[in-house]
C-alpha positions as a printed Julia matrix, in Angstrom:
335×3 Matrix{Float64}:
 27.7    -8.5   -44.18
 29.86   -5.54  -45.2
 29.79   -2.7   -42.71
 28.91    0.86  -43.61
 31.46    3.56  -42.89
 29.25    4.84  -40.05
 29.15    1.4   -38.44
 32.89    0.94  -38.83
 33.65    4.39  -37.4
 31.56    3.6   -34.3
 33.34    0.28  -33.83
 36.75    1.95  -34.2
 35.82    4.38  -31.44
 34.42    1.65  -29.19
 37.48   -0.55  -29.68
 39.71    2.48  -29.1
 38.1     3.15  -25.72
 38.49   -0.49  -24.7
 42.02   -0.95  -26.0
 43.42    2.13  -24.27
 41.41    1.36  -21.11
 42.75   -2.18  -20.83
 46.34   -1.31  -21.7
 46.69    2.04  -19.99
 47.82    3.3   -23.38
 47.47    6.8   -24.71
 46.37    8.86  -27.7
 42.64    8.19  -27.47
 41.98   11.78  -28.59
 43.81   11.2   -31.88
 42.12    7.82  -32.34
 38.7     9.45  -32.02
 39.45   12.32  -34.41
 40.75   10.08  -37.2
 38.14    7.31  -36.87
 35.85    8.69  -39.59
 38.69    9.1   -42.09
 39.88    5.54  -41.49
 36.34    4.13  -41.64
 35.53    5.76  -44.98
 38.83    4.58  -46.45
 38.26    0.95  -45.43
 34.52    0.83  -46.05
 34.2     2.79  -49.29
 37.51    3.75  -50.9
 40.44    1.35  -50.76
 40.91   -1.96  -52.56
 42.22   -4.79  -50.36
 41.8    -8.49  -49.64
 41.88   -9.54  -45.97
 42.56  -13.14  -46.99
 45.47  -11.98  -49.18
 47.13   -9.04  -47.35
 50.01   -8.78  -49.83
 47.77   -8.8   -52.93
 49.8    -6.98  -55.58
 46.98   -4.73  -56.77
 45.86   -3.62  -53.31
 45.85    0.06  -52.48
 48.71    0.95  -50.15
 47.96    2.69  -46.87
 50.23    4.41  -44.37
 49.13    5.91  -41.07
 51.9     8.46  -40.67
 50.46    9.6   -37.34
 51.27    6.16  -36.01
 50.41    7.0   -32.39
 46.74    6.64  -33.42
 47.49    3.05  -34.41
 44.59    1.59  -32.44
 42.26    3.03  -35.09
 43.97    0.98  -37.8
 44.13   -2.16  -35.68
 40.38   -1.88  -35.04
 39.59   -1.36  -38.72
 41.78   -4.27  -39.81
 40.27   -6.6   -37.23
 36.71   -5.64  -38.16
 37.51   -6.14  -41.83
 38.84   -9.66  -41.2
 42.62   -9.32  -41.28
 42.93  -10.89  -37.82
 40.52  -11.83  -34.97
 38.74   -9.01  -33.17
 39.54  -10.76  -29.89
 43.23   -9.95  -30.39
 42.49   -6.25  -29.95
 42.38   -6.86  -26.2
 46.14   -7.52  -26.27
 46.89   -3.96  -27.43
 50.04   -2.57  -25.8
 50.58   -5.75  -23.78
 53.93   -7.52  -23.43
 54.43   -9.92  -26.32
 51.52   -8.53  -28.34
 51.71   -7.83  -32.06
 49.64   -4.71  -31.43
 52.3    -2.25  -30.32
 51.31    1.24  -29.25
 52.44    2.67  -32.59
 51.56    1.0   -35.88
 53.52   -2.19  -36.58
 54.03   -3.96  -39.9
 53.96   -7.27  -38.03
 50.17   -7.08  -38.43
 48.65   -8.28  -41.72
 47.34   -5.3   -43.64
 49.98   -2.86  -42.34
 52.37   -1.77  -45.09
 54.72    0.36  -42.99
 55.56    0.74  -39.31
 55.06    4.3   -38.12
 55.27    6.38  -34.99
 58.3     8.58  -35.57
 56.44   11.55  -37.0
 57.33   13.08  -40.35
 58.26    9.84  -42.12
 54.98    8.54  -43.49
 54.55   10.93  -46.4
 58.1    10.27  -47.59
 57.46    6.53  -47.6
 54.15    6.99  -49.39
 55.81    9.19  -52.01
 58.38    6.45  -52.56
 55.65    3.85  -53.05
 53.75    6.07  -55.49
 56.92    6.92  -57.41
 57.87    3.23  -57.65
 54.43    2.41  -59.05
 54.86    5.12  -61.68
 58.3     3.79  -62.65
 56.86    0.29  -62.94
 53.94    1.66  -65.0
 51.61    0.09  -62.45
 48.3     1.92  -62.59
 46.37   -0.73  -60.65
 46.64    0.8   -57.21
 46.85    4.08  -55.34
 48.75    5.13  -52.24
 46.93    6.75  -49.32
 48.66    8.33  -46.34
 47.11    9.92  -43.24
 49.19   12.58  -41.5
 48.67   14.54  -38.32
 48.63   18.32  -38.54
 51.26   18.6   -35.8
 53.71   16.45  -37.74
 53.46   18.92  -40.61
 55.91   21.01  -38.56
 58.53   18.53  -39.82
 60.67   19.65  -42.74
 60.67   16.13  -44.19
 56.94   16.48  -44.89
 57.53   19.45  -47.15
 60.5    17.86  -48.9
 58.23   14.92  -49.75
 55.49   17.31  -50.85
 57.87   18.99  -53.29
 58.98   15.64  -54.68
 55.4    14.43  -55.14
 54.45   17.49  -57.16
 57.64   17.48  -59.24
 57.04   13.91  -60.37
 53.27   14.45  -60.79
 52.3    11.63  -58.45
 48.57   11.69  -59.17
 48.39    8.16  -57.72
 49.02    9.62  -54.26
 46.39   10.96  -51.84
 47.39   12.52  -48.53
 44.82   13.13  -45.82
 45.7    15.44  -42.93
 43.79   14.78  -39.71
 43.59   18.48  -38.89
 42.26   18.29  -35.33
 44.05   21.57  -34.54
 45.84   20.17  -31.48
 49.27   18.66  -30.92
 51.44   17.59  -28.05
 50.49   19.98  -25.23
 48.41   22.66  -26.95
 46.57   23.92  -30.03
 48.59   24.02  -33.26
 48.59   27.79  -33.43
 49.97   28.06  -29.89
 52.72   25.54  -30.66
 53.93   26.5   -34.14
 51.62   28.35  -36.5
 50.64   26.44  -39.63
 47.77   28.47  -41.08
 46.89   29.28  -43.85
 47.37   25.51  -44.08
 45.64   24.92  -47.4
 47.55   27.74  -49.07
 50.84   26.13  -48.06
 49.94   22.87  -49.81
 48.74   24.76  -52.89
 52.05   26.62  -53.0
 53.8    23.25  -53.05
 51.81   22.27  -56.14
 49.12   20.0   -54.7
 45.41   19.85  -55.39
 43.79   20.82  -52.09
 40.38   19.86  -50.71
 39.32   21.22  -47.33
 36.41   19.48  -45.61
 34.78   18.52  -42.33
 36.72   15.35  -41.62
 34.11   13.97  -39.24
 31.39   14.13  -41.93
 31.22   10.92  -43.98
 29.45   12.52  -46.94
 32.13   15.19  -47.25
 34.86   12.58  -46.91
 33.37   10.41  -49.65
 33.0    13.41  -51.97
 36.63   14.38  -51.35
 37.87   10.9   -52.21
 35.77   10.92  -55.39
 37.39   14.22  -56.34
 40.85   12.74  -55.71
 39.98    9.72  -57.85
 38.8    11.89  -60.73
 42.03   13.88  -60.62
 44.11   10.7   -60.61
 42.74    9.88  -64.07
 44.09   13.08  -65.57
 47.45   12.42  -67.22
 50.45   14.18  -65.68
 48.27   15.77  -63.01
 49.18   16.47  -59.39
 48.86   14.71  -56.05
 45.86   15.56  -53.88
 45.76   16.48  -50.21
 42.52   16.33  -48.26
 42.64   18.62  -45.24
 40.15   16.92  -42.96
 39.16   19.39  -40.25
 38.3    17.21  -37.28
 37.76   17.53  -33.54
 40.24   15.89  -31.21
 38.38   13.37  -29.05
 35.35   13.5   -31.37
 32.42   11.43  -30.12
 33.04   11.78  -26.38
 31.92   15.13  -24.98
 34.48   15.49  -22.18
 37.38   14.5   -24.47
 36.61   16.91  -27.28
 39.2    19.67  -27.75
 40.86   18.74  -24.45
 44.6    18.14  -24.87
 44.57   16.01  -21.7
 43.24   13.14  -23.83
 46.23   13.18  -26.12
 48.01   11.22  -23.4
 45.4    10.07  -20.88
 43.43    6.81  -21.14
 39.89    6.19  -19.84
 40.33    5.09  -16.22
 37.96    2.89  -14.22
 35.03    4.89  -12.93
 33.31    7.86  -14.52
 35.83    8.23  -17.38
 35.25    4.75  -18.79
 31.57    4.53  -17.88
 30.67    7.9   -19.37
 32.65    7.29  -22.56
 30.97    3.92  -23.16
 27.48    5.2   -22.49
 27.92    8.28  -24.67
 28.91    6.01  -27.54
 25.91    3.77  -26.92
 23.59    6.74  -27.35
 24.72    7.08  -30.98
 25.35    3.43  -31.86
 24.21    2.69  -35.44
 21.76   -0.13  -36.06
 23.14   -3.47  -37.18
 26.22   -3.74  -34.97
 26.93   -5.15  -31.52
 29.23   -3.79  -28.84
 31.58   -6.75  -28.2
 32.43   -5.54  -24.67
 29.32   -4.04  -23.09
 26.4    -5.0   -25.35
 23.86   -2.97  -23.39
 26.09   -0.2   -22.2
 26.86    0.21  -18.5
 24.08    0.02  -15.95
 24.37    2.32  -12.93
 27.43    4.15  -14.34
 29.76    6.15  -12.13
 29.18    9.83  -12.89
 31.69   12.69  -12.63
 31.45   15.01   -9.64
 32.4    18.65   -9.17
 35.7    17.46   -7.71
 36.71   15.56  -10.87
 39.05   17.0   -13.49
 36.55   17.59  -16.26
 35.94   20.62  -18.46
 39.21   22.29  -17.48
 41.77   23.9   -19.78
 44.8    21.6   -19.88
 46.72   23.38  -22.64
 50.29   24.42  -22.01
 49.51   28.02  -22.94
 46.93   28.28  -20.15
 49.76   28.35  -17.62
 52.75   29.44  -19.71
 54.25   32.89  -19.14
 57.07   33.81  -21.48
 58.67   36.5   -19.33
 62.02   35.42  -17.91
 61.48   37.25  -14.59
 58.41   35.06  -14.01
 60.37   31.91  -14.74
 63.04   33.06  -12.33
 60.49   33.74   -9.63
 59.03   30.25   -9.96
 62.44   28.63   -9.85
 63.47   30.6    -6.77
 60.22   29.79   -5.02
 60.74   26.07   -5.65
 64.42   25.59   -5.08
 66.11   28.69   -3.64
 68.69   30.82   -5.41
 71.49   28.35   -4.73
 70.01   25.86   -7.23
 68.94   28.44   -9.81
 71.59   27.7   -12.46
 70.95   23.97  -12.38
 67.17   24.37  -12.57
 67.27   26.74  -15.5
């Protein structure tokens, strides 16, 4: 039976917890924030055939923020492109499921991970379809907000508007965090929507963790694609990094950390079980975790892990720290 977007989003999150837990891999925060976008795309929006991954009329999809690749692997497995059991091999030696998205998997059109490349590739696909007069498919690309610091993104945005690529839809997973901090503490990008409008795109700004708003945004993009010589559409999906797990939400620690044995894994699994939709089964812990390990006051939970929480831009302070650590004789090398 076909899954709803809500069911698929839950499964993506549950698989994401398990995959990163087993592999010791990272980027669970990004996987959780983008899960709803990916689920709506695969459950309600895109055309594809799992039994025929290279079907000519399929919609093309690129996850430009390829470090969240576990979300795509989970969606593809649940939709029948390959066995769900293979998800357990994520990030393992010899596995097809590399940490960043790999085209060696059926259903993956483009390997990603080096940020700033996905939109350019998607623009090329959409432009090629226009040149071939192929109106049977669209191109969807999901970007991270942090990668929009890359100049290549804006070059591609200019190209897409100039050639009126109304068969292209970009979705930005705007979880407001990147690398070691919040976007605005790293490199300011707001007013984000105004920037895309200035580059000639139709812009829709929504709550990217709300399935109804996502579906309405994709309907809007579809309606605009039917207008001759119109423009590409960008959906700015405002999401929460780590969405769905209370202690991961808006904590940059979970950009890199994976759920370890103990309270991290147990709490994450049980929090998901509290909101599990009807009609699906957890393939790893069907009933949740009995007698879970709980965090204590000594555990690193609820703390500010952003770079800016400790960063002081004054050079005298940097010098003081260096001298305290290494002595003045090593100062030049350390700086």
